[in-house]
N, C-alpha and C positions, 0 to 999 in steps of 0.2 A: 595352453600351456599354462600350470601354475607358477605364479611369482611367489615365494615363499620367504616370510621372516625367519632368519635364523638366529640360534643363541650366539651370542657375543663368545670371542675367544676366552678360554681359561685365562686367569691371571691379569684381567683388565677389570678396572671398576666399572661397573654396570650400574647404569642407573634404569628407572622404568622398565626393568625386566628385558629390554633390547638395545640400549644405547651403549657403545663400548666409548668410555671417556679417552679422550688422547691424553698418554701419558706425559707428553710433553708440552702441553696447553689444555689444561682442564676445562678452559672455556668451551673446547670444541669436544665434538664425539662422531659417531658414525653407526648407522643402522644398516646390518649385513642381508642381502637379499640372494636368494637362488632360484636357478630355474634347472631342470633336467630336459634336456634335449636328445631326441633322436635322430639320426642322419643315416641315409643310405649312400655309401660310395659309389662311384662309376660300375664297380664289379657288383653291385648288388648288395655287400657287407654292411650290416648295421651296427652302428656304433652309438654309445650312449655317453653322453657330455654333460657335464655340471658345471653351469656357468654361475659366477658370484659377482656381483657387484655391492657400492654401498651408496648409501644417503648420507652425506657429509653436512654438518651444520654447527652453528653455536648450540650447545647442550640444552639450553632453555628453551629455544625453538624447536629442537627435535623433541622434547618433553611434551609440549603443546602438540606439535603433529601426532605424537603417539596417543595421546589423551583424545584428540580429536577425532581419530581413526579407530580408536580402539584396537592398536596393533600390538600382537603378541606374538611371542614364538610359535611358529608352525604354521600361523595364518596366511590364507591368502590375500596379497597385497591387493591385487587388482579387484577382488570381491570387497573388500573393506574400503578402500577408495572410491569404488565406483566406476573407474574407468580400466578397461582391459591393457593390460602393460604386458610386454616382453623384454627378456634381456638379450641386447643384440651385441655381435661382436663386430668391430671394425679393425682391420689391419692398416697397417701403412710402413713404408721404409724408414721414416723417420719418428723419432720417439715422441709419446704424447706429453711427457713431462721430463723435467732434467732427471738424470740419474736412471731412466727407466731401463732395464734388463730387455734384451731382447727374447722374442718366442723361441722357445727349446723344444727338442723332441724329448718326451717325459721318459722314454726308455733309456736314450744313450746321455741326456742332460746336454747334447751339442745344440749350439744356435742354428736357427733356420735360415735361409738364404732364399733370396729369389733366385733365378736362371741367371740374372747379371750380377750376382754376387753379393747382392745389397741384403743387409739384415732387414729382419720383419717385425714389427712391434704391434701389439695386441692390447686392445681396450674393450670393455663391456661396459654397455650403457643401458640404464633403465628407460624404456620408450614406451609411448601409448602405442598400442596397436596398429590404429589407424593412421599414423604420421608416417610421413613421406621416407623417414631414415629408421622404419620398422623392418629393414632388412639387413642381413649379416652383408658385409663387405670383407671378403677374404681375398688373401694374396696366394698365389700356389707358389710352393716351395720345392726345391730338389734337394737330392742328395748331397751331403757334405762335398762330397768330390767333385763334383760339376760346379757348384758353388765356388771351390778353390780354384777350378780351372778356368772359370769365366773372371775370377778377380785377377789373377795373372794375366789374363789376356789384356784386360783393362789396364794394366799397370805397365805392359809392353807398348800397348798403343799410346798411353801417355806421355811414354817415353821417347817415341817416335817422333812425335809432334812438337 
């Protein structure tokens, strides 16, 4: 699967054609990468998913990196760097960073929960294909009503103890 360099968002200061400068600290910036994955669910229905992550760092270091690997919008990142990569999804019941919003159902905008009522947090990382952590680590979620019920039971049990 191809990892592609994306065009930075409109309204950002752009350096070297692909580096979006951080508006809060112009010494830092990021390069956006994407990958389109296809997955079959248990019932055999195929879904398409676009994953996105960023390479962040000092703008000067990113400029040198872009120049060294001749990175441009639309190019295959793995091909340019000479190392096959993929974007890997990792999920957890604790946030990966302060202020992170939980994973949501894109149709209802409701937060997704585990069967125990815990919120689910998601991170997408750039990983070499042959690395041990080059596989998705997903947490099963349940309909909101079941999660609410599980949370209520947990609260009752903690009140009893």
